[in-house]
ChimeraX commands (.cxc) that place a marker at each C-alpha (Angstrom):
marker #1 position 0.00,0.00,0.00 radius 0.5
marker #1 position 1.22,3.47,-0.88 radius 0.5
marker #1 position -0.16,6.24,1.31 radius 0.5
marker #1 position -0.88,9.53,-0.42 radius 0.5
marker #1 position -2.35,12.88,0.53 radius 0.5
marker #1 position -3.67,15.86,-1.39 radius 0.5
marker #1 position -4.58,19.18,0.20 radius 0.5
marker #1 position -7.79,19.42,-1.86 radius 0.5
marker #1 position -8.89,15.79,-1.86 radius 0.5
marker #1 position -7.64,14.38,1.43 radius 0.5
marker #1 position -6.20,10.90,1.78 radius 0.5
marker #1 position -5.89,7.96,-0.61 radius 0.5
marker #1 position -4.19,4.57,-0.59 radius 0.5
marker #1 position -2.72,3.56,-3.92 radius 0.5
marker #1 position -2.40,-0.17,-4.40 radius 0.5
marker #1 position 0.15,-0.16,-7.21 radius 0.5
marker #1 position 3.23,1.87,-8.06 radius 0.5
marker #1 position 1.62,2.81,-11.39 radius 0.5
marker #1 position -1.40,4.29,-9.62 radius 0.5
marker #1 position 0.83,6.15,-7.15 radius 0.5
marker #1 position 2.96,7.56,-9.98 radius 0.5
marker #1 position -0.16,8.74,-11.83 radius 0.5
marker #1 position -1.47,10.37,-8.67 radius 0.5
marker #1 position 1.84,12.15,-8.03 radius 0.5
marker #1 position 1.66,13.66,-11.51 radius 0.5
marker #1 position -1.75,15.05,-10.52 radius 0.5
marker #1 position -0.84,16.72,-7.24 radius 0.5
marker #1 position -0.83,13.85,-4.73 radius 0.5
marker #1 position 2.09,13.50,-2.31 radius 0.5
marker #1 position 3.35,10.12,-1.13 radius 0.5
marker #1 position 3.70,10.07,2.67 radius 0.5
marker #1 position 4.54,7.60,5.41 radius 0.5
marker #1 position 1.82,5.58,7.11 radius 0.5
marker #1 position 2.31,7.66,10.26 radius 0.5
marker #1 position 1.82,10.93,8.36 radius 0.5
marker #1 position -1.21,9.47,6.59 radius 0.5
marker #1 position -3.02,8.52,9.80 radius 0.5
marker #1 position -1.83,11.45,11.93 radius 0.5
marker #1 position -4.77,13.51,13.14 radius 0.5
marker #1 position -7.44,11.18,11.74 radius 0.5
marker #1 position -8.53,10.06,15.16 radius 0.5
marker #1 position -7.76,10.79,18.74 radius 0.5
marker #1 position -5.82,7.99,20.32 radius 0.5
marker #1 position -6.72,6.93,23.80 radius 0.5
marker #1 position -5.13,4.28,25.93 radius 0.5
marker #1 position -8.35,2.29,26.28 radius 0.5
marker #1 position -9.60,2.65,22.70 radius 0.5
marker #1 position -9.90,-0.51,20.66 radius 0.5
marker #1 position -8.85,-0.54,17.02 radius 0.5
marker #1 position -12.55,-0.51,16.04 radius 0.5
marker #1 position -13.12,2.57,18.24 radius 0.5
marker #1 position -10.31,4.33,16.40 radius 0.5
marker #1 position -11.79,3.36,13.03 radius 0.5
marker #1 position -15.22,4.59,14.12 radius 0.5
marker #1 position -13.68,7.95,15.08 radius 0.5
marker #1 position -11.99,8.18,11.67 radius 0.5
marker #1 position -15.28,7.27,9.94 radius 0.5
marker #1 position -17.15,9.96,11.88 radius 0.5
marker #1 position -14.51,12.54,10.99 radius 0.5
marker #1 position -14.77,11.71,7.28 radius 0.5
marker #1 position -18.54,11.19,6.92 radius 0.5
marker #1 position -20.01,13.10,9.85 radius 0.5
marker #1 position -21.91,10.10,11.22 radius 0.5
marker #1 position -21.25,6.75,12.85 radius 0.5
marker #1 position -20.95,3.65,10.68 radius 0.5
marker #1 position -23.70,1.01,10.91 radius 0.5
marker #1 position -23.29,-0.86,14.18 radius 0.5
marker #1 position -22.83,-4.21,12.38 radius 0.5
marker #1 position -20.10,-2.90,10.03 radius 0.5
marker #1 position -16.86,-4.87,10.45 radius 0.5
marker #1 position -13.59,-3.01,11.09 radius 0.5
marker #1 position -12.17,-4.02,7.69 radius 0.5
marker #1 position -15.29,-2.63,5.98 radius 0.5
marker #1 position -15.02,0.63,7.92 radius 0.5
marker #1 position -11.38,0.96,6.86 radius 0.5
marker #1 position -12.29,0.22,3.24 radius 0.5
marker #1 position -14.94,2.96,3.26 radius 0.5
marker #1 position -12.55,5.47,4.87 radius 0.5
marker #1 position -9.86,4.75,2.28 radius 0.5
marker #1 position -12.21,4.72,-0.72 radius 0.5
marker #1 position -11.33,7.37,-3.29 radius 0.5
marker #1 position -14.29,9.53,-4.20 radius 0.5
marker #1 position -15.42,11.11,-0.94 radius 0.5
marker link #1:1,2 radius 0.2
marker link #1:2,3 radius 0.2
marker link #1:3,4 radius 0.2
marker link #1:4,5 radius 0.2
marker link #1:5,6 radius 0.2
marker link #1:6,7 radius 0.2
marker link #1:7,8 radius 0.2
marker link #1:8,9 radius 0.2
marker link #1:9,10 radius 0.2
marker link #1:10,11 radius 0.2
marker link #1:11,12 radius 0.2
marker link #1:12,13 radius 0.2
marker link #1:13,14 radius 0.2
marker link #1:14,15 radius 0.2
marker link #1:15,16 radius 0.2
marker link #1:16,17 radius 0.2
marker link #1:17,18 radius 0.2
marker link #1:18,19 radius 0.2
marker link #1:19,20 radius 0.2
marker link #1:20,21 radius 0.2
marker link #1:21,22 radius 0.2
marker link #1:22,23 radius 0.2
marker link #1:23,24 radius 0.2
marker link #1:24,25 radius 0.2
marker link #1:25,26 radius 0.2
marker link #1:26,27 radius 0.2
marker link #1:27,28 radius 0.2
marker link #1:28,29 radius 0.2
marker link #1:29,30 radius 0.2
marker link #1:30,31 radius 0.2
marker link #1:31,32 radius 0.2
marker link #1:32,33 radius 0.2
marker link #1:33,34 radius 0.2
marker link #1:34,35 radius 0.2
marker link #1:35,36 radius 0.2
marker link #1:36,37 radius 0.2
marker link #1:37,38 radius 0.2
marker link #1:38,39 radius 0.2
marker link #1:39,40 radius 0.2
marker link #1:40,41 radius 0.2
marker link #1:41,42 radius 0.2
marker link #1:42,43 radius 0.2
marker link #1:43,44 radius 0.2
marker link #1:44,45 radius 0.2
marker link #1:45,46 radius 0.2
marker link #1:46,47 radius 0.2
marker link #1:47,48 radius 0.2
marker link #1:48,49 radius 0.2
marker link #1:49,50 radius 0.2
marker link #1:50,51 radius 0.2
marker link #1:51,52 radius 0.2
marker link #1:52,53 radius 0.2
marker link #1:53,54 radius 0.2
marker link #1:54,55 radius 0.2
marker link #1:55,56 radius 0.2
marker link #1:56,57 radius 0.2
marker link #1:57,58 radius 0.2
marker link #1:58,59 radius 0.2
marker link #1:59,60 radius 0.2
marker link #1:60,61 radius 0.2
marker link #1:61,62 radius 0.2
marker link #1:62,63 radius 0.2
marker link #1:63,64 radius 0.2
marker link #1:64,65 radius 0.2
marker link #1:65,66 radius 0.2
marker link #1:66,67 radius 0.2
marker link #1:67,68 radius 0.2
marker link #1:68,69 radius 0.2
marker link #1:69,70 radius 0.2
marker link #1:70,71 radius 0.2
marker link #1:71,72 radius 0.2
marker link #1:72,73 radius 0.2
marker link #1:73,74 radius 0.2
marker link #1:74,75 radius 0.2
marker link #1:75,76 radius 0.2
marker link #1:76,77 radius 0.2
marker link #1:77,78 radius 0.2
marker link #1:78,79 radius 0.2
marker link #1:79,80 radius 0.2
marker link #1:80,81 radius 0.2
marker link #1:81,82 radius 0.2
marker link #1:82,83 radius 0.2
view
């Protein structure tokens, strides 16, 4: 996975070097995983990984994910390009 950010479009994960290269030509910046996830959610000592994903989902979409949504699905929605 190649983590990328754009000041106008937010965050995106490119899954191939070709995609990442194309994105870089169009204003995206490749960053480290730490830079990518910095500030997405507030970390707390007692938060579970799902709690952190829920916080990231709320920040991106302004509402909680469906209560039956699995963590991997939440992450997929957060990383989807288009929102």
